[in-house]
VEXDREN-2710 file (C-alpha; in Angstrom, 1 decimal):
% VEXDREN-2710
k/r/px/py/pz
1/MET/13.7/-17.0/-8.5
2/PRO/13.9/-18.8/-11.8
3/THR/11.0/-18.3/-14.1
4/ASP/10.7/-22.0/-14.5
5/ASN/9.7/-21.9/-18.1
6/ILE/8.7/-25.5/-18.7
7/GLU/10.2/-26.4/-22.1
8/MET/8.9/-29.9/-21.5
9/GLN/9.4/-31.1/-25.1
10/ARG/13.2/-30.9/-24.4
11/CYS/13.0/-33.1/-21.3
12/GLY/14.0/-36.7/-21.4
13/ALA/11.1/-38.9/-22.1
14/GLN/9.2/-40.3/-19.1
15/ARG/7.2/-43.5/-19.1
16/VAL/3.5/-43.4/-18.2
17/LEU/1.1/-46.3/-17.7
18/VAL/-2.5/-45.7/-18.9
19/VAL/-5.1/-48.2/-17.7
20/GLY/-8.8/-48.1/-18.8
21/ASP/-11.5/-48.5/-21.3
22/ILE/-10.2/-48.6/-24.9
23/LEU/-12.7/-47.3/-27.4
24/LEU/-12.8/-46.9/-31.2
25/ASP/-14.1/-43.6/-32.5
26/ARG/-15.5/-43.5/-36.0
27/TYR/-16.3/-40.2/-37.7
28/THR/-18.7/-40.1/-40.7
29/TRP/-18.9/-36.8/-42.6
30/GLY/-21.6/-36.0/-45.1
31/ARG/-23.6/-33.3/-46.9
32/ALA/-26.8/-32.4/-45.2
33/GLU/-28.7/-31.3/-48.3
34/ARG/-32.4/-32.2/-47.7
35/ILE/-35.1/-33.5/-45.4
36/SER/-36.2/-37.0/-45.8
37/PRO/-39.7/-37.5/-47.4
38/GLU/-40.1/-40.5/-45.1
39/ALA/-39.8/-38.6/-41.8
40/PRO/-38.7/-35.1/-40.6
41/VAL/-35.0/-36.0/-40.4
42/VAL/-31.9/-34.8/-42.2
43/VAL/-30.6/-36.9/-45.1
44/LEU/-26.8/-37.2/-44.9
45/ARG/-25.0/-38.0/-48.1
46/ARG/-21.7/-39.7/-46.9
47/THR/-18.5/-38.1/-48.1
48/LYS/-15.8/-39.7/-46.0
49/SER/-15.2/-41.8/-42.8
50/GLU/-12.3/-41.9/-40.4
51/HIS/-11.3/-44.0/-37.4
52/ARG/-9.5/-42.6/-34.3
53/LEU/-8.5/-44.0/-31.0
54/GLY/-10.8/-43.2/-28.1
55/GLY/-11.1/-43.5/-24.3
56/ALA/-7.9/-44.7/-22.6
57/ALA/-6.3/-45.2/-26.0
58/SER/-6.9/-41.5/-26.8
59/VAL/-5.1/-40.5/-23.6
60/ALA/-2.2/-42.7/-24.5
61/GLN/-2.0/-41.3/-28.0
62/LEU/-2.0/-37.7/-26.7
63/LEU/0.8/-38.6/-24.3
64/SER/2.8/-40.2/-27.1
65/GLY/2.4/-37.0/-29.1
66/LEU/3.9/-35.1/-26.1
67/ASP/7.1/-37.2/-26.3
68/ALA/6.2/-39.6/-23.5
69/GLU/6.8/-43.3/-23.6
70/VAL/3.4/-44.9/-23.1
71/MET/2.3/-48.3/-21.9
72/LEU/-1.4/-49.0/-22.4
73/ALA/-3.4/-51.6/-20.5
74/GLY/-7.0/-52.6/-21.3
75/VAL/-9.2/-55.0/-23.1
76/LEU/-10.4/-55.4/-26.7
77/GLY/-12.9/-57.8/-28.3
78/ASN/-12.0/-60.3/-30.9
79/ASP/-13.5/-58.5/-33.8
80/SER/-12.7/-56.3/-36.8
81/ARG/-12.9/-53.2/-34.6
82/ALA/-10.1/-54.6/-32.4
83/ALA/-8.0/-55.1/-35.5
84/THR/-8.5/-51.4/-36.4
85/VAL/-7.5/-50.3/-32.9
86/ARG/-4.4/-52.5/-33.0
87/ARG/-3.4/-50.9/-36.3
88/LEU/-3.9/-47.4/-34.9
89/LEU/-1.9/-48.3/-31.8
90/ASP/1.0/-49.6/-33.8
91/GLN/1.0/-46.3/-35.8
92/SER/1.1/-44.3/-32.5
93/ASN/4.4/-45.9/-31.4
94/MET/3.2/-47.0/-28.0
95/GLN/3.6/-50.2/-26.1
96/SER/0.3/-52.2/-26.3
97/SER/1.4/-55.7/-25.1
98/LEU/-0.7/-55.2/-22.0
99/VAL/-3.9/-54.9/-24.1
100/LEU/-5.8/-58.2/-23.6
101/ARG/-8.5/-59.8/-25.7
102/ASP/-12.0/-60.9/-24.5
103/ALA/-13.9/-62.9/-27.1
104/GLU/-17.1/-62.4/-25.0
105/ARG/-17.3/-58.7/-25.4
106/PRO/-17.3/-56.4/-28.5
107/THR/-14.8/-53.6/-28.9
108/SER/-16.6/-50.4/-27.8
109/LEU/-17.4/-48.1/-30.7
110/LYS/-18.6/-44.5/-30.7
111/GLU/-19.8/-43.4/-34.1
112/ARG/-20.3/-39.7/-34.8
113/PHE/-22.2/-38.4/-37.8
114/LEU/-21.3/-34.9/-38.9
115/GLY/-23.3/-32.9/-41.4
116/GLN/-22.2/-30.0/-43.5
117/SER/-24.4/-27.6/-45.5
118/ASP/-23.5/-24.7/-47.8
119/ARG/-21.2/-22.1/-46.2
120/GLN/-21.2/-23.8/-42.8
121/ASP/-18.6/-26.0/-41.0
122/ALA/-19.5/-29.6/-40.2
123/GLN/-21.7/-30.1/-37.1
124/GLN/-22.2/-33.3/-35.1
125/ILE/-25.8/-34.3/-35.6
126/LEU/-25.9/-37.8/-34.1
127/ARG/-23.7/-40.2/-32.0
128/VAL/-24.3/-43.9/-31.9
129/ASP/-22.6/-46.1/-29.2
130/ASP/-22.1/-49.8/-29.6
131/GLU/-20.7/-51.2/-26.4
132/GLN/-21.0/-53.7/-23.5
133/ARG/-20.7/-52.4/-19.9
134/THR/-20.6/-55.7/-18.0
135/PRO/-17.6/-55.9/-15.7
136/LEU/-14.5/-58.0/-16.6
137/SER/-14.4/-61.6/-15.7
138/PRO/-12.3/-62.4/-12.5
139/LYS/-9.7/-64.1/-14.8
140/LEU/-9.2/-60.9/-16.8
141/GLU/-9.3/-58.7/-13.7
142/THR/-6.4/-60.8/-12.3
143/ALA/-4.5/-60.6/-15.5
144/ILE/-4.8/-56.8/-15.8
145/GLY/-3.9/-56.4/-12.1
146/GLN/-0.7/-58.5/-12.7
147/SER/0.2/-56.4/-15.7
148/ILE/-0.3/-53.2/-13.8
149/ARG/2.0/-54.4/-11.0
150/ALA/4.7/-55.4/-13.4
151/ALA/4.5/-52.3/-15.6
152/SER/4.5/-49.9/-12.6
153/GLN/8.1/-50.8/-11.8
154/GLU/9.1/-49.2/-15.1
155/CYS/7.1/-46.0/-15.2
156/GLN/6.9/-42.6/-13.5
157/ALA/3.1/-42.2/-13.3
158/ILE/-0.1/-44.2/-13.6
159/LEU/-3.3/-42.9/-15.2
160/ILE/-6.8/-44.5/-15.0
161/SER/-9.2/-43.5/-17.7
162/ASP/-12.6/-44.9/-16.5
163/TYR/-15.4/-44.6/-19.1
164/GLY/-17.6/-47.0/-17.3
165/LYS/-17.4/-49.8/-19.9
166/GLY/-16.5/-52.5/-17.5
167/VAL/-12.7/-52.6/-17.5
168/CYS/-12.1/-50.4/-14.5
169/THR/-13.6/-52.7/-11.9
170/PRO/-12.9/-52.0/-8.2
171/ALA/-10.3/-54.8/-8.3
172/VAL/-8.5/-53.2/-11.2
173/ILE/-8.6/-49.8/-9.7
174/GLN/-7.2/-51.0/-6.3
175/ALA/-4.5/-52.9/-8.1
176/GLY/-3.4/-49.7/-9.7
177/ILE/-3.5/-47.8/-6.4
178/ALA/-1.6/-50.5/-4.6
179/ALA/1.1/-50.6/-7.4
180/ALA/1.4/-46.8/-7.2
181/LYS/1.8/-46.8/-3.5
182/GLU/4.3/-49.6/-3.6
183/ASN/6.5/-47.8/-6.2
184/LYS/5.8/-44.3/-4.9
185/LEU/4.1/-43.2/-8.1
186/PRO/1.4/-40.6/-8.7
187/LEU/-1.9/-42.1/-9.7
188/ILE/-4.5/-39.8/-11.4
189/VAL/-8.1/-40.9/-12.3
190/ASP/-10.6/-39.6/-14.8
191/PRO/-13.7/-41.1/-13.1
192/ALA/-16.7/-42.6/-14.8
193/ARG/-20.0/-40.7/-14.7
194/GLY/-22.4/-41.4/-11.9
195/VAL/-20.2/-43.8/-9.9
196/ASP/-19.4/-43.7/-6.2
197/LEU/-16.0/-41.9/-6.1
198/HIS/-15.1/-43.7/-2.9
199/GLN/-14.0/-46.6/-5.1
200/TYR/-11.0/-44.5/-6.1
201/HIS/-9.9/-44.1/-2.4
202/GLY/-6.2/-43.6/-2.2
203/ALA/-5.7/-42.0/-5.6
204/ASP/-3.6/-38.9/-5.8
205/MET/-6.1/-36.9/-7.9
206/LEU/-9.5/-37.2/-9.5
207/THR/-10.5/-35.1/-12.5
208/PRO/-14.3/-35.1/-12.9
209/ASN/-16.0/-32.6/-15.2
210/ARG/-18.8/-30.3/-14.0
211/THR/-21.6/-32.8/-14.6
212/GLU/-19.7/-35.7/-13.0
213/ALA/-18.8/-33.6/-10.0
214/SER/-22.3/-32.4/-9.6
215/LEU/-23.7/-36.0/-9.7
216/ALA/-21.0/-37.3/-7.3
217/SER/-21.4/-34.4/-4.8
218/GLY/-25.2/-34.2/-5.0
219/ARG/-25.1/-30.4/-5.5
220/ALA/-25.6/-28.1/-8.5
221/ILE/-22.4/-26.5/-9.8
222/ASN/-23.5/-23.2/-11.3
223/THR/-20.8/-20.8/-10.0
224/ILE/-17.1/-20.9/-9.2
225/ASP/-17.9/-20.9/-5.5
226/ASP/-20.1/-24.0/-6.0
227/ALA/-17.3/-25.7/-7.8
228/LEU/-14.7/-24.8/-5.1
229/SER/-17.0/-26.2/-2.4
230/ALA/-17.7/-29.3/-4.4
231/ALA/-14.0/-30.0/-5.0
232/VAL/-13.2/-29.9/-1.3
233/ALA/-16.2/-32.0/-0.4
234/LEU/-15.3/-34.7/-3.1
235/ARG/-11.7/-34.7/-2.0
236/ASP/-12.7/-35.4/1.6
237/GLN/-15.5/-37.8/0.8
238/ALA/-13.5/-39.9/-1.7
239/GLY/-10.4/-40.1/0.4
240/VAL/-8.1/-38.8/-2.3
241/ARG/-5.2/-36.3/-2.1
242/SER/-6.7/-33.7/-4.5
243/VAL/-9.6/-33.1/-6.8
244/LEU/-9.6/-31.1/-10.1
245/ILE/-13.0/-30.2/-11.6
246/THR/-13.0/-29.1/-15.2
247/LEU/-15.6/-26.4/-15.9
248/ASP/-15.6/-26.0/-19.7
249/ARG/-15.9/-22.3/-20.4
250/ASP/-15.0/-21.5/-16.7
251/GLY/-11.7/-23.2/-16.7
252/MET/-11.1/-25.5/-13.7
253/VAL/-11.0/-25.5/-9.9
254/CYS/-8.6/-27.6/-7.7
255/ALA/-8.8/-28.7/-4.1
256/PRO/-5.1/-29.4/-3.5
257/PRO/-3.7/-31.7/-0.7
258/GLU/-2.9/-28.6/1.4
259/GLY/-4.3/-25.1/1.4
260/SER/-7.4/-23.6/0.0
261/ALA/-9.2/-24.6/-3.2
262/PHE/-8.5/-22.3/-6.1
263/HIS/-9.9/-21.4/-9.5
264/LEU/-7.9/-21.4/-12.8
265/PRO/-9.7/-19.4/-15.4
266/THR/-9.4/-19.9/-19.1
267/LYS/-9.5/-17.5/-22.0
268/LYS/-12.5/-17.1/-24.3
269/ARG/-12.3/-19.4/-27.2
270/GLU/-14.3/-20.4/-30.3
271/ILE/-15.4/-23.9/-29.3
272/CYS/-15.6/-26.4/-32.1
273/ASP/-16.0/-29.7/-30.2
274/VAL/-15.6/-30.5/-26.5
275/THR/-14.7/-34.1/-27.3
276/GLY/-11.3/-35.0/-25.8
277/ALA/-10.9/-32.1/-23.4
278/GLY/-10.9/-34.4/-20.4
279/ASP/-8.5/-36.8/-22.1
280/THR/-6.2/-33.9/-22.8
281/VAL/-6.2/-32.7/-19.2
282/LEU/-5.5/-36.3/-17.9
283/ALA/-2.6/-36.7/-20.4
284/LEU/-1.0/-33.4/-19.3
285/LEU/-1.4/-34.2/-15.6
286/GLY/0.2/-37.6/-16.2
287/ILE/3.3/-36.2/-17.9
288/GLY/3.5/-33.3/-15.5
289/HIS/3.4/-35.6/-12.5
290/ALA/5.9/-37.9/-14.1
291/ARG/8.3/-35.0/-14.6
292/LYS/7.6/-33.6/-11.1
293/VAL/6.3/-30.3/-12.3
294/SER/4.6/-28.2/-9.6
295/LEU/0.9/-28.5/-9.3
296/ARG/0.0/-25.0/-10.3
297/GLN/2.3/-25.0/-13.3
298/MET/0.9/-28.4/-14.3
299/LEU/-2.6/-27.1/-14.2
300/ALA/-1.7/-24.1/-16.3
301/LEU/-0.3/-26.4/-19.0
302/ALA/-3.4/-28.7/-18.8
303/ASN/-5.7/-25.7/-19.0
304/ALA/-4.0/-24.4/-22.1
305/ALA/-3.9/-27.8/-23.8
306/ALA/-7.6/-28.4/-23.2
307/GLY/-8.4/-25.0/-24.6
308/ILE/-6.5/-25.8/-27.8
309/GLN/-8.3/-29.2/-28.0
310/VAL/-11.8/-27.8/-27.9
311/GLU/-11.0/-25.5/-30.8
312/ARG/-10.7/-28.6/-33.0
313/LEU/-13.0/-31.4/-34.2
314/GLY/-12.6/-34.6/-32.4
315/VAL/-9.6/-35.7/-30.4
316/ALA/-6.5/-34.3/-32.1
317/ALA/-2.8/-34.2/-31.1
318/VAL/-1.6/-31.2/-29.1
319/SER/2.1/-30.3/-29.2
320/TRP/4.4/-28.6/-26.8
321/PRO/5.1/-25.7/-29.1
322/GLU/1.3/-25.0/-29.4
323/ILE/0.8/-25.2/-25.6
324/HIS/3.7/-22.8/-24.9
325/ALA/2.6/-20.4/-27.6
326/ASP/-0.9/-20.4/-26.1
327/LEU/0.5/-19.7/-22.6
328/HIS/2.7/-16.9/-24.0
329/SER/-0.3/-15.3/-25.7
330/ASN/-1.2/-11.9/-24.1
331/SER/-4.9/-12.3/-24.7
332/LEU/-5.5/-14.2/-21.5
333/GLN/-3.4/-12.6/-18.8
334/THR/-2.6/-9.1/-20.1
335/PRO/-6.1/-7.7/-19.7
336/SER/-7.1/-4.6/-21.6
337/ALA/-10.3/-3.9/-19.6
338/ALA/-9.8/-2.7/-16.1
339/SER/-12.5/-5.0/-14.8
340/ASP/-10.7/-8.1/-16.1
341/LYS/-7.7/-7.3/-13.8
342/LEU/-9.7/-7.8/-10.6
343/THR/-9.2/-11.3/-9.2
344/THR/-9.4/-13.1/-5.8
345/GLU/-6.9/-14.4/-3.3
346/ASN/-8.0/-18.0/-4.2
347/GLU/-7.3/-17.4/-8.0
348/ILE/-4.1/-15.4/-7.9
349/ALA/-1.7/-18.2/-7.2
350/ALA/-2.9/-20.1/-10.2
351/LEU/-2.7/-17.0/-12.4
352/ALA/0.9/-16.4/-11.2
353/ALA/1.7/-20.0/-12.0
354/GLU/0.4/-19.6/-15.5
355/HIS/2.7/-16.6/-16.0
356/ARG/5.7/-18.4/-14.7
357/ALA/4.9/-21.4/-16.9
358/ALA/4.9/-19.0/-19.9
359/GLY/8.3/-17.6/-18.9
360/ARG/7.1/-14.3/-17.6
361/ARG/8.8/-12.5/-14.6
362/VAL/6.2/-11.9/-11.8
363/VAL/6.4/-8.8/-9.5
364/LEU/4.3/-8.5/-6.4
365/ALA/3.5/-5.1/-4.7
366/ASN/1.4/-5.0/-1.6
367/GLY/0.0/-2.3/0.6
368/CYS/-3.0/-0.2/1.6
369/PHE/-3.0/2.2/-1.4
370/ASP/-5.4/4.5/0.4
371/LEU/-5.9/7.9/-1.2
372/LEU/-4.0/7.0/-4.4
373/HIS/-1.3/9.5/-5.0
374/VAL/1.9/10.2/-7.0
375/GLY/4.0/8.1/-4.6
376/HIS/1.8/5.1/-5.3
377/VAL/1.9/5.6/-9.0
378/SER/5.7/6.1/-9.1
379/HIS/6.2/3.0/-7.0
380/LEU/3.9/0.8/-9.2
381/GLN/5.5/2.0/-12.4
382/ALA/8.9/1.3/-11.1
383/ALA/7.8/-2.1/-9.9
384/LYS/6.3/-3.0/-13.3
385/SER/9.7/-2.1/-14.9
386/LEU/11.3/-4.9/-13.0
387/GLY/9.3/-7.7/-14.7
388/ASP/6.6/-8.7/-17.1
389/VAL/3.6/-9.0/-14.8
390/LEU/2.7/-6.8/-11.9
391/ILE/0.3/-8.2/-9.2
392/VAL/-1.0/-5.8/-6.6
393/ALA/-2.3/-7.1/-3.3
394/ILE/-4.3/-4.5/-1.2
395/ASN/-5.1/-4.8/2.4
396/SER/-8.8/-5.3/3.2
397/ASP/-10.7/-2.5/5.0
398/ALA/-10.5/-4.5/8.2
399/GLY/-6.8/-5.1/7.7
400/VAL/-6.2/-1.3/7.1
401/ARG/-8.0/-0.5/10.4
402/ARG/-5.8/-2.9/12.3
403/LEU/-2.7/-1.4/10.8
404/LYS/-3.6/2.3/10.6
405/GLY/-6.3/2.8/13.2
406/PRO/-10.1/3.1/13.3
407/THR/-10.3/6.2/11.1
408/ARG/-8.7/4.4/8.1
409/PRO/-9.2/3.6/5.3
410/ILE/-10.5/6.7/3.7
411/ILE/-11.3/4.8/0.5
412/SER/-13.1/1.4/0.6
413/GLN/-11.3/-1.7/-0.7
414/GLU/-13.7/-1.9/-3.7
415/HIS/-12.9/1.6/-4.8
416/ARG/-9.1/1.3/-4.0
417/ALA/-9.1/-1.9/-6.2
418/ALA/-11.0/-0.1/-9.0
419/MET/-8.5/2.8/-9.1
420/LEU/-5.5/0.4/-9.2
421/CYS/-7.1/-1.6/-12.0
422/ALA/-7.3/1.6/-14.0
423/LEU/-3.5/1.9/-14.1
424/ALA/-1.9/0.6/-17.2
425/CYS/1.2/-0.7/-15.4
426/VAL/-1.0/-3.0/-13.2
427/ASP/-2.0/-6.5/-14.4
428/HIS/-3.8/-8.1/-11.5
429/VAL/-5.4/-6.7/-8.3
430/PHE/-6.8/-8.6/-5.4
431/THR/-7.6/-8.0/-1.7
432/PHE/-6.2/-9.9/1.2
433/ASP/-7.0/-9.8/4.9
434/ALA/-3.8/-11.0/6.7
435/ASP/-1.6/-8.4/8.5
436/THR/1.5/-9.6/6.7
437/PRO/2.1/-10.9/3.1
438/HIS/4.0/-14.0/4.3
439/GLU/1.3/-16.5/3.3
440/LEU/0.8/-14.8/-0.1
441/LEU/4.5/-14.9/-0.8
442/GLU/4.5/-18.7/-0.2
443/ARG/1.5/-19.2/-2.4
444/ILE/2.3/-16.8/-5.3
445/GLN/6.1/-17.2/-5.2
446/PRO/6.8/-14.0/-7.2
447/ASP/10.2/-13.3/-8.7
448/ILE/10.3/-9.9/-7.0
449/LEU/8.6/-8.3/-4.0
450/ALA/8.6/-4.5/-4.6
451/LYS/8.0/-1.9/-1.8
452/GLY/7.9/1.8/-2.2
453/ASN/8.0/3.0/1.4
454/ALA/11.0/1.1/2.8
455/ASN/14.2/2.9/3.7
456/PHE/16.3/-0.2/3.1
457/PRO/15.5/-3.5/1.3
458/GLU/16.4/-5.5/4.5
459/THR/13.5/-3.9/6.3
460/ILE/10.9/-5.1/3.8
461/ILE/8.4/-7.4/5.5
462/GLY/8.5/-10.8/3.9
463/ARG/12.0/-10.4/2.6
464/GLU/13.3/-13.6/4.2
465/ILE/10.5/-15.7/2.6
466/ILE/11.0/-14.4/-1.0
467/GLU/14.8/-14.7/-0.7
468/THR/14.5/-18.3/0.6
469/ASN/12.5/-19.1/-2.6
470/GLY/15.2/-17.5/-4.8
471/GLY/13.6/-14.1/-5.4
472/GLN/14.4/-10.5/-4.5
473/ALA/13.0/-7.9/-2.2
474/LEU/13.5/-4.3/-3.6
475/ALA/12.6/-0.8/-2.5
476/VAL/11.6/1.1/-5.7
477/GLY/9.8/4.2/-6.8
478/CYS/9.9/6.0/-3.5
479/VAL/8.8/9.7/-3.5
480/GLU/10.1/11.2/-0.3
481/GLY/7.6/13.2/1.8
482/VAL/4.5/11.9/-0.1
483/SER/2.3/9.4/1.7
484/THR/-1.4/9.1/2.6
485/THR/-0.4/9.8/6.3
486/GLU/1.4/13.0/5.3
487/ILE/-1.5/14.1/3.0
488/LEU/-4.0/13.6/5.8
489/ALA/-1.8/15.4/8.3
490/HIS/-1.4/18.3/5.8
491/LEU/-5.2/18.6/5.5
492/SER/-5.6/18.7/9.2
493/ARG/-3.2/21.6/9.8
494/PRO/-3.3/25.3/8.7
495/LYS/-2.3/25.9/5.2
496/PRO/1.4/26.9/5.2
497/LYS/2.6/30.2/3.7
498/GLY/4.4/30.0/0.3
499/PRO/4.4/27.2/-2.2
500/ALA/4.5/23.6/-0.9
501/THR/7.3/21.6/-2.3
502/THR/8.3/18.0/-2.3
503/CYS/11.5/16.5/-3.5
504/CYS/13.0/13.1/-4.3
505/THR/16.1/12.7/-2.2
506/GLU/19.4/11.6/-3.6
507/SER/19.2/8.3/-1.7
508/CYS/15.8/7.6/-3.2
509/GLN/17.1/8.3/-6.7
510/SER/19.9/5.9/-6.1
511/LYS/17.5/3.2/-5.1
512/THR/15.5/3.6/-8.3
513/GLN/18.7/3.5/-10.3
514/GLY/19.6/0.3/-8.6
515/ALA/16.3/-1.2/-9.5
516/ASP/16.9/-0.2/-13.2
517/LYS/20.2/-2.1/-13.0
518/VAL/18.3/-5.2/-11.8
519/ARG/15.9/-5.0/-14.7
520/ARG/18.7/-4.6/-17.2
END
């Protein structure tokens, strides 16, 4: 199977239509040197100010920085702020002819004040919003709807960035959804806070954050399991194909069109400012859908890009080299602590997708691994030598009983997993309950399926699935005469006279040598 390393900066540019609320962000920096004598508030001595694009314009600018061709549709006022936005749009090299004017509403402004004291970085101390949230007039609704229908014939994806400022009315949203269906385009929505998500019915994906998802679902989201349940509920209630909930420090969860919801964790980071994380996710999903990247690889890219974004102040450009460098970093998915290696069946497919997106070769080994012995260790070391990442799937206690009988396993699944996590050659461990690995192979899509107790590769269970997907099934690291069954049988019979010996047969050695050739 190809590693599918997504060097997306080398792909031909794709055109993405972004529809939504266009905002102007103003940042004002100053020295916080004293408390006012008039009231117990900080006095900020202004040092500089800066304007940046916000809202849907921020999403469009991020896409432009990722080499996409961007068309932006929205509404500005007829004021000096609009002139500033126009200037910034021109500098960002995007098509803004679909941005209309409305003399009856001001251009939305978010002004952030950041104070800096001695030996400390600047911190946001106040945000002031100047905006109007009334819905667009029917005339402007019609005009934007017509623009969307015309532009959709020239693009590969449509994004709706709804900040609840009045541009994304139900009529505008449905115009976008209808245009997407007519032209067979993906449509992704970053929904407004506190709205009925059913107004996005028919969209391909919604991307609420933790707070928005909690409000929409009517349930608290404190744990990953809470988020997984909420994602499925929102997907079904809203009538959309999939839901992605961003969870700040906990990464994100996704309820896809088919299969179980899954969690995509993120690495620990020094968070500077969460502004723009949602915009960054939306931008990456847009370009990923436009270029027909698989869902799990797309989410891995979006997760990495959002992580880079929160390490910076305000919404800043994120480049492909930065995203790929972050994915290649060993700090996330090459755990040093054994406990960090333990994951779940829901999470493992997303982790494998992250590795593939980073260009790593993924190997899967599965089995009972009861009474860990030298045969297991030899097999796992040989399996790891075939690739960059070794994932070990262990049968649950119930699964082992079905396969081996009521007296097995000897060691519980929790303890078996803990012992495997302690091995340096193992990167991820999870437990599964199915009798065969067929479903896992479809979801994880490893480059290699490695088995240590098969006489011939063609007898490996699941071989036909992995080979259909372009991978290989290999028998590696076998130690003849050493197995849990043999050990238990040995313990139950009288101790033999003379020293016990085991050997690795010539045929087994040839298999291992063959695996080495594959690796080379």
